[in-house]
C-alpha positions as CSV (number, residue, x, y, z in Angstrom):
1,M,115.4,233.0,-78.3
2,W,113.1,230.2,-77.4
3,K,109.5,230.5,-76.5
4,Y,109.8,232.2,-73.1
5,G,113.0,234.1,-73.7
6,S,111.2,237.5,-73.9
7,Q,109.5,236.9,-70.6
8,W,112.9,236.9,-68.9
9,E,114.7,239.4,-71.1
10,E,116.0,241.6,-68.3
11,E,117.1,238.6,-66.2
12,L,118.9,236.9,-69.2
13,I,120.7,240.2,-70.0
14,F,121.9,240.3,-66.4
15,L,123.2,236.7,-66.6
16,K,124.9,237.5,-69.9
17,A,126.7,240.5,-68.2
18,I,128.0,238.1,-65.6
19,I,129.1,235.5,-68.1
20,D,130.8,238.2,-70.2
21,K,133.3,238.6,-67.3
22,T,134.6,235.0,-67.8
23,G,136.2,235.3,-71.2
24,L,133.9,232.6,-72.6
25,I,132.8,233.1,-76.3
26,E,129.1,233.6,-76.8
27,T,127.5,231.6,-79.6
28,T,124.0,230.3,-80.6
29,K,123.3,226.6,-80.7
30,W,119.9,224.8,-80.9
31,G,118.3,228.3,-80.9
32,G,119.7,229.2,-77.6
33,T,122.7,231.2,-76.1
34,V,125.7,228.9,-75.4
35,Y,129.1,230.0,-74.1
36,V,132.1,228.0,-75.3
37,Y,135.8,227.6,-74.3
38,N,138.0,226.2,-77.1
39,K,134.9,225.4,-79.1
40,K,133.6,223.2,-76.2
41,N,130.2,224.0,-74.7
42,V,130.5,225.1,-71.1
43,V,127.4,227.0,-70.1
44,G,124.1,228.0,-71.7
45,I,121.2,230.3,-70.6
46,G,117.6,230.4,-71.5
47,G,114.1,231.3,-70.4
48,F,111.4,228.7,-69.7
49,K,107.8,229.1,-68.7
50,D,108.3,229.2,-64.9
51,Y,112.0,230.1,-64.6
52,F,115.1,231.2,-66.4
53,A,118.2,229.0,-66.1
54,L,121.9,228.6,-66.4
55,W,123.0,225.1,-67.5
56,F,126.4,223.5,-67.3
57,F,127.0,221.0,-70.1
58,N,129.4,219.0,-67.8
59,G,127.7,220.1,-64.6
60,V,128.0,216.6,-63.2
61,F,131.6,217.4,-62.4
62,L,130.9,220.6,-60.5
63,K,131.3,220.4,-56.7
64,D,127.9,222.2,-56.2
65,E,128.8,223.2,-52.6
66,K,125.8,225.6,-52.6
67,K,123.4,222.8,-53.7
68,K,122.0,224.8,-56.6
69,L,122.2,222.3,-59.5
70,I,119.5,219.9,-60.7
71,N,119.4,217.2,-63.3
72,A,116.4,218.3,-65.4
73,Q,115.9,214.8,-66.9
74,E,116.8,212.1,-64.4
75,D,118.0,208.9,-66.2
76,V,118.2,210.8,-69.5
77,T,120.7,213.5,-69.0
78,K,124.1,212.2,-67.8
79,S,126.2,215.3,-67.4
80,L,124.0,218.4,-68.0
81,R,123.0,220.3,-64.8
82,Q,120.7,223.3,-64.5
83,W,120.6,226.2,-62.0
84,R,117.1,227.7,-62.1
85,F,116.0,231.1,-61.0
86,T,112.6,232.8,-60.7
87,S,113.8,236.3,-60.1
88,K,116.9,238.5,-60.8
89,E,117.3,238.9,-57.0
90,E,118.1,235.1,-56.7
91,V,121.2,235.5,-58.9
92,N,124.3,235.9,-56.8
93,E,127.0,237.1,-59.2
94,K,129.9,235.8,-57.0
95,D,128.4,232.3,-56.7
96,V,127.5,232.2,-60.5
97,L,131.1,233.2,-61.4
98,Q,132.5,230.6,-59.0
99,Y,130.5,227.8,-60.7
100,I,131.4,229.1,-64.2
101,Y,135.1,229.3,-63.4
102,E,135.0,225.7,-62.0
103,A,133.2,224.6,-65.2
104,I,135.9,226.2,-67.3
105,E,138.6,224.6,-65.2
106,N,136.9,221.2,-65.7
107,E,136.8,221.8,-69.4
108,K,140.6,222.6,-69.5
109,Q,141.2,219.3,-67.7
110,G,139.1,217.5,-70.3
111,K,136.5,216.1,-67.9
112,V,133.7,214.5,-69.9
113,I,131.4,211.6,-69.7
114,K,131.8,209.3,-72.6
115,P,128.6,208.1,-74.2
116,S,127.8,204.5,-73.2
117,K,128.2,201.9,-75.8
118,K,125.0,200.6,-77.3
119,E,124.2,197.0,-76.6
120,A,124.4,194.7,-79.6
121,I,121.0,193.7,-81.0
122,I,120.5,190.2,-82.4
123,S,117.7,189.5,-84.8
124,E,117.1,185.8,-85.1
125,L,114.6,186.4,-87.9
126,L,117.1,188.4,-90.0
127,E,119.8,185.8,-89.2
128,K,117.5,183.1,-90.5
129,E,116.8,185.1,-93.6
130,M,120.5,185.7,-94.2
131,T,121.3,181.9,-93.8
132,Q,118.8,181.2,-96.6
133,N,120.1,184.1,-98.7
134,P,123.9,184.4,-98.9
135,A,123.6,187.5,-101.1
136,L,121.7,189.3,-98.3
137,K,124.3,188.3,-95.7
138,E,127.1,189.6,-98.0
139,A,125.2,192.9,-98.7
140,F,124.4,193.4,-94.9
141,A,128.1,192.9,-94.1
142,K,129.0,195.9,-96.4
143,F,127.2,198.3,-94.1
144,S,129.0,200.2,-91.3
145,P,128.3,198.8,-87.8
146,Y,126.1,202.0,-87.2
147,K,123.9,201.3,-90.2
148,Q,123.6,197.6,-89.3
149,Y,122.5,198.6,-85.8
150,E,119.8,200.9,-87.3
151,F,118.4,198.0,-89.3
152,L,118.5,195.6,-86.3
153,E,116.9,198.2,-84.0
154,Y,114.2,198.9,-86.5
155,I,113.3,195.2,-86.8
156,E,113.7,194.2,-83.2
157,S,111.8,197.2,-81.7
158,A,108.6,195.7,-83.1
159,K,106.7,193.8,-80.4
160,Q,105.0,191.2,-82.6
161,E,106.7,188.6,-84.8
162,K,104.4,189.4,-87.7
163,T,105.5,193.1,-87.5
164,K,109.2,192.1,-87.4
165,L,108.6,189.9,-90.4
166,S,106.9,192.7,-92.4
167,R,109.8,195.0,-91.4
168,I,112.3,192.5,-92.7
169,E,110.4,192.3,-96.0
170,K,110.5,196.1,-96.2
171,V,114.3,196.4,-95.6
172,L,115.4,193.4,-97.7
173,P,115.4,195.4,-101.0
174,M,117.2,198.3,-99.2
175,I,119.9,196.0,-97.9
176,L,120.4,194.3,-101.3
177,T,120.7,197.7,-103.1
178,N,123.0,199.1,-100.4
179,V,120.6,201.7,-99.2
180,G,120.8,202.5,-95.4
181,L,117.6,202.6,-93.4
182,N,117.8,206.4,-92.8
183,D,119.8,207.4,-95.8
184,K,117.0,209.5,-97.3
185,Y,117.2,211.7,-94.2
186,R,121.0,212.2,-94.3
């Protein structure tokens, strides 16, 4: 389990023993130990270089009266919260169980943060190209909104106009033959 899991083996076994009392189902996701309730991720554990941690997938909804939780990636992580430990002695079983039971209760109530809608991207250069080429416009319209977004993001993420134009040249045959930008990876 993860790069530093063996460094914290005893501590992680201790956390597992606590979590086992909650009735959550243990599973492995993304190479780590995750505990689920009704197939929904509730809590995970893992070892890192300087600490081992418990994380709550919807930790943003926990009251955190003991002020133990942190957002590991401010502005990136919306709902995940971590509780870090540097020794087994720091783990208070009663407190850990209280947080986990609250997380399970939140899951039962269906508390989740919905992902924010992506802003629409407009590509004036592609629009101009489609005005001159009705077949292109028609072919582009056949793609799902998600695949259209991928093309637009690819074109408009370029900083210089000449790069945007070369990207349009690259995707034109793909659009016309109904091949999505990332289809080869799917």
